[in-house]
N, C-alpha and C positions, 0 to 999 in steps of 0.2 A: 604843226607838222607831225608826221607819223613817227613814233619811237622806233629806233632800230638798235639791234644788238648783233654786231658782226663778229664772227668767230672763225678764224682761219688757223689750220694746224697741219703739221706734217710729222710723221713718226716712222722711224726705221728701227728694225730689230733683227737679230740673227742669232743662231746657235751653232755650236761646234763641239764635237767630241775631242777631248784632249789626250786621254790615255786610258788604258784598261786598269781597273782596280780589282781587288778580290771580290767585291760585291757587285761590280758592273763597270760602267763607263763613266769616267770623270767628264762632266759636261760644263760648258761655259756659255752663258747668254749675255749678249751686249745689246744695248739699245739707246736711242736718243730721240728727243722730240722737241718741237718748237711750236708755240702757239701765240697768236695775236688776237686780242679782244678789243673791240671799240664799241663803247656804249654811248648812245645819243638819245636819251629819253628826257628831253627838256620841255615837254608839253606844259608842265606846271612850273615854269621858271619863276613866276610871280609868287610862288610859295616862299621864296627866299626873302622877299620884302614884306610879306604878311598881307599883301593886297588880295590874295586869294586864300580862302580857308576851307576847311572840310577834310574829311578823311580820305578823299580821293586825291589829295595833294601829294604828289610824288615827283621827284626828278633825279636824274643820274647822268653824269657826263664823265668821260675819261677813257684812257687806253691802258692796256696792260700787256706786257710781253713776258713770256716765260720760256726759257730753254733748259733742258734737262738731259742728263746722261746717267745710265745705270749699268751695273755689271752684277751678274749672279752666277754662282758656282754651286754645283751639286755633286757631292762626293760620296758614293756608296763604298765606304772604306772597307767593310767586310759584308758578308751575307746577312749579318744581323744589325749592323750599324751604318746609318746614313747621316751625313752632315751637310749643312748648307750655309752659305753666307752671301749676303747681298749688300750693295751700297748704291746710293742714289745721290746725285747732286742736282739741285735746282737753283736757277738764278732768275729772280723776278726784277723787272725794271723799277718797280715801286719799293722794293725792299732790299734786294741784294741776294747773296748766295747762302745756301744751307746744305750740309751733308746729313744724310739719314742712313744709318746702318741697320742690318737685320741678321740674326743668327738663328739657326734651327738645327734640331737633332731628332732622330728617330731610332729607337733601339727595339729590336724584336727579341724580347726576353725569351719567348718560346713561339712556336708556330701559331698558337691561338691568341697570344697577347703581345701587343706592341705598345711601347711608351714613347710619347713625343713631347716636344716643347719648343717654344720660340721666345726670342727676346728682340726688341727693336725700339727705335725712336721714330717719331713722326713730327711733322709741322705743317701748318697751313698759313700761307701769307694772307694779309688782309685783302679783301676784294675791293673793287672800285666803289661799291655801295657802302663800304665800311671806312675807307680812308680817302676816297676821291671827292669830287664835287657832287655830293648827293644829299638827299634828305627825304624824309617821309613823315607824314602827319600821324599823330596818335591822340587818343582822347583819354583824359583823366577824369574819373567820376567822383562825385561827392566833394568837390573842392569849394573852399570858402574864400570869397574875395574880401580881404581885410579893409579895403577902402569903402566898398559898397555894403558891407555887413560888419560894422565895427563893434556893435554892442552885444555883449554876451550875458547869459543868465549866470547865477552863482555856480552852476554846475559846469560852466564853460561852454555850453551849447549856445548857438546863436539865439538871440531874443527876437523872434520873428514879429512880435507885436510892437517893437520899437520903431518910431517914425524915422529913426536914423538908418534903419536897415532896409535894404531892398530885398525882399524874401527870395527872389529868384537867384540872387548872387550869394545867398547863404549856403546853398548846396547846388552846384551846377557842374556841367561837364565841358570845360574849355578844351580847345584843340591846341596842341603843341606841335612843334616841328623837331623831329629827331635828326640832328646833324651828324657829321663824321668827325673823326679825330685823325689828323694828318700823320702823326708820329706813332701810330699803333705798332706794337711789336707783334710778331706772328704768334699764333697758337702753337704750342709744342706739347708732345706727349711722350711718356715712357710706358711701354706696354710689354707684357709677357703672357705666355699661356703655357699650360701643361695639361696633358690628357693621355688617354689610352684608346687603343682600338682592340675590340674583342671579336674574335672570329671562332666561336666554339665549334661550329660545324660548317661544312661547305655550303655556301649560298646565304649565310647569315652573318652580317657584320653590324656591330654596335660601337658607336664612338661616344666618349665622354670627355669633355674639355672644360677647363676653367680659364677664364680670361680676366686679366687685370689691365685696365687702361687708366692712366693718371694724366689728366689734362692740366696744363699750366698756361697762364695768360689767356684764358678763354675769352673770346670776343663776344660780348653781349650788349644789347641796348641798355643805356643807363636807366631808362624808364622802367625796366623790368626788375631793378634792384629794390630791395626793401628800404634802402636808405635814400631813395630818390625823393627829392623835395621840390 
């Protein structure tokens, strides 16, 4: 059957001016969203049993629901200082809920120079292909089969002249199946940035920013790790 990936969503958002500050209007933004994903790509279900091999072996089945709400406030406290704050809440059917905050500030030290910075947290819940009923084939090169190539030279290399060794299996490229992990934790991040905006003359603007993003619990295929055996 033909693989399908259904994605339905709805999103609502709005803004409102709350009050007048020295630097401008205090603004509030609110929003929310909901999405539903259904993946049905079971063309190669026989990959699960090993009766079908090859790098075109792939399957993925499952559903995911996510509901989210966010609020953001922008406060031009003075003509030279602008502050911002935001918070977002996500709830995933496969994982649960998570809050993510963000803070920002911009200070116009003088007409030609502004300094700005941000701080925040982030997260990404495991996808259907990472924690659901899914799998994908991959190839490992230069593998040695210890049963069909058991005899080694003094150096440790396989002895291809030994009658006990099948030369093909002394270095071949078998196909493996990368599965999923049901209890994966989400990826999380701590990030901040600092920079400046230079406007030496009218019509010329230059920005310089430094970003720092630290990922935790990054989700990667086991086969990509140097310790994979």
